[in-house]
N, C-alpha and C positions, 0 to 999 in steps of 0.2 A: 443561596449563593446567586451571584449575578447571572451565571450561565443558564440557570433554570428558566429564565425569561426568553431564551432564544427561540426563534421561529422554528428551527429544525426540530427541537426537542418538544415543543408544544404540538407540532404536527404528528410526530412519531410516538410521543409518550415515552421516550427514552429518559432514564433517570440520571445517567452519568454521561458526561460529554466525551466519551472515549469510543472510537471506532477501531475495531481490530482490523488491521490491514489484510487485504486479500492476497495471500502469498502463494503463488503457483508452485507446482512441483511437489504437491502433497503436504506442504506445511500447514495450510489452512484446511483442517479437517472439519467435517460437520460437527463433531464433538466440540471442537474449539469454538466455532461460531455459536453454537447453542449455549455453551457455558458462558460466553461473554454476554450474549443477549439476556440470558436468564438472570445474570447478576446486575443488569441495569444498563449495560453498554449496548453497542451495536456490533454484533458479530458479522463476519463476511465470509462468503465462499469465493474462491478463485475459480471462476467459470470460463476464463478465456480460452483454455486449451481443452475443455471438456466437450464431448459429443452431446447432442441433445438428450440422449437417453441417460448418459452419465450425469448430466446436469440435473435432470429431473429426479434421478435417484438421490443425489446429494441434497437437493431441496427437501425432498420427502423425509430424508433422515433427520435434517435439522428440525423439521416440523414435528417429528416424532419425539423430539427431546425438549422442545420449548414452544410456547405459544406467543413468544415475544417477537418484535420486529427484527429482521436481519436483512443483510444486503447481499447481492450477487454482483461480482465484478466481471466485465466483459472487455474484450479488446476491440477498439475501432479497427475496421478492415485495413489490412496491410497488403502491400504489393506481393504478388506471387514470388517466392524466393527463386533467384537464379542459382543454378548449380555450378556456375563459373567459379573456379578456384577450389572446388571441393576436393579434387584429387590431390592437389598440392597440400591442402590443409590436412587431409587424412594421412599423408606421408609424414607431415610434421608432428602430428599427434600420435602416430603409431597405430591408427585405426586400420584393421585388416582390410576393410572395403567400405565403399560409400553405401550406406544402407538406403533402402527405399523408404521414403517418408510416408507416414499415414496421411490421408487427406485432411487438411485443416477444416475444422468445423465452420459452417457458415453462420455469420452473425444473425442473419434473418431467422435461421432455424433456432438458434439459441434464444433470441428475443421472443419467438413464439412460445417457447417453454416458459420463460419468465412471465410473460403476460398471462398465459393459461393458468400458471400456478399462483398468480396474484402476489408476486414477490413485492414487498413494500418499498424497497430501495434498490436502485440499480446504479452502479458506478462504472465509469468508462476510463480506459487508459489508452494512450498512443494516438489520440486525436478526437475528432468530433464526428461521430456517425450520424447518418440521417435516421431519425427515430420515428417510429409510428406513435400514434396517440396511445398513451397508457397512463394508468393511475399512479404508477410508482414515482417516488421521489428520485430525481435524476441528479447524480453528482458527476462532475468532470474533473480531470486532474491536469494541473498546469504547473510548469516549472519557470514561467516568466509572466510578467504583467501582460504582455501581448497575447499569450495563450489564454490567460484568465479572461480578458475582455472578449476574446473570440468565443470562448465557451459561454459567456453571459449572453452574447448576441445570438448564440445558437439555441438559447432557451433552457440551459441547465438551472436547476433549483439551488445549487450551491457549488462552490469551487474548492477543490482540494489543492492547497498550495504545497507542492512537494519540494522541500529544501534539499540542498546538496548532500546533507548528512544521511538521507534516507537510504536504507538498504534496498536491494532488488533493482528492477529495471527503472531507468529514467523514463518519465512519461512524455518527454519532449517531443513536439510534433511540428513546430513552426520554424525552428532554427537548428543548426547543428548542436548536438549535445554538449560539445566542448564550450559553446557560447551560452549555455543555459545552466551553468552551475552556480546557483545563487543560494546562499545559506538561508535556513529557515527564518532566523531572526531578521534578516534583511528582506526576505521575500514576502512574509505574511503581512506586515504593515503596508507594503507597497500595493499588494493586491487588494487588501481591505480598503485602501483609499481609492482604488480604481474601479471597483465593481459595487453594485448595490445588492447583490445576492450574498447570503452568508458565506464565510470563508472558514475552511477547516485546515488546520496546520498539520503537516506531516514531515518527519525527519528529525531524528535525534531525541525524540521525546520518550522518556523511559519511566518517569515517575511523576508524582504530583507537582513537583517543582516545575517540570516542563509544561504540564497542563496549565498551571497558573500563569507562567510566562507567556504561553501562546494566547491565552485569553486576554492578557494585558496588551498584547500586540494587535488585538483586533479580531482574533479567531473566535468562532463560536463553539468549536470542538476541536479534537485532535485525532489523528490516526496514529496508532502504535502498532508496529510490526515486530521488530527485533525483540521488544520486551516480552512478547507472547511466545517466542521460540523456545524459551526455557520452561514453559508451562507443560504440565503433564499431558494435556490434550493435543499439543502440537505434533504434527506428523513428521518429526525429524529425529535422527538418531542421537545417541549420547555423544559420539565423537563430534557430530555437528554442533551440539550445544557446548561442548568443551572448548571450541575455538571461537565462540561469539565475541570474545574480548580481543581477538587478534587484529593486526593491522588490516585495513581494507583499502580498496582502490576502485575507482570507476573505470571500467574497461569494457570493450566490445568483444574481447577474444574468446569469452566463454559461451556466448549465446548468439553473437552477431548483432546485438544491440547493446548500447551502453548500459551497464548495470554496476551497482556497488556490490562487490564480492570480497570475501577474505582473500588476501594475497597469499598465493601458494607458489612453490617452485614451478608448477605448470603454467600459472599465469605469467610469471616472470619470463619463462622460456618462450611462450607464445608471443608476448609483447616484444621480446628482443629479436624475434625472427624478422620483423619488418613486414611480414605478409599481412595483407588485408583479410580479415576473417570473412568466410562466406556469409550470405544473408541469413538473418534470423528465420527460423531457429536451427539451421543446419549444424552449427558448431556443437550444439547440445548432443548430437548424435555421433560426433566425430572426436570426442574427448574421452580419455581413459578415466576421468573422474568427473563427478557432477560439481557445479559451482556451489559454493557456500554463500548464499545471499545473506548479508548482514549490514546493519547500519554502523555509523561511527561510534555509537555509545554502547556497544555490546557489553562492555565491562559492567554495566549497570543492570544487566538482566538478572532477574531473581527467579529461582526455581520454586514454584508454588502452583497450585491449581489456578486455572484462569479466573474463576469466580473470585478467589481470594485476591488475585492481583487487581481486578477491577475495583473491588471494595477498598483495597489498600490505597490505590492511586486516588480514588475519590476522596478518601479521608485526608490524604496528604495534601491534595489540592485545596480542600476545604480549609485545612489548618493554615496553609500559606495565605489564602485570600482573606481569611479572618484576621490574621496577623497584620497583613498589609493594610486592611481597612482600619484596624485599631491604630496603627502608626500614622495613618493619614488624618486622624482626628486632632483638633487643636489640643494642645496640652493644657491641663488644668493649671490655673494660677497657683504658684507656690505661696504658702502662708509667710 
């Protein structure tokens, strides 16, 4: 298939153009990352909130399960959160008190672990950090063309184009999130036409049809997150999986940053209050329930082992691409 000639996959030796999204909050387990990589895709660890010791332990666990390449996702440095408004927010949510936050891990310390452990791929969200010299393939996440070109100038090896449909936090860093809500089908070809590095599509991709569409739009690979939440190895509960097909919305009320979550009565109540949520990640510690991060195509999630999903998606994409290639050939003359 045409995607097997891509620079990313030649360099990594990955057989399937599917990257498992790094989903923070426990969804992206080492078992999930290892299963995806072992099946030919690229598994990911969500390392942004992990201490250096916890990150090292997760990397070692993946390495104990597979010798295939995998990725670690980290957050670009964020401003120190202000505690302004936390008391009012705690009253609104019913939190008994404003908890003391654990110190946020330092990116420099996390990068030291990634470099020492020779992680083959590192992806970043929320901006463009200053990076030390390292052998890892570096991926940056963009929600607009301006962000993509900024990432290319910063020296990333590939750009992840995160469409409006994607679950979880918006990666926006150059403009207000409300001004950066571009659908995957519109965003990918624009970014592909604006940068010279490979583009990876993210948002609303759940099966081989979505993979084939992304490749046709100019992407070299895709990121799939919500699709893996229904897999055995994902670190989410059965009630979480049961609501993946529910209505979702992009809101800041659950975490302090805009994210696509399942709409619940709590989300409605917090939005209706008119109060500005405290800075990320304070609302996570002030809510009676955790957010359910999910994309717009959650109804298409399939419950199966992660390796089986990777193989199924690859076969589906192959079938679509072969069918399209056949249809594009000139028809034989009729006798």
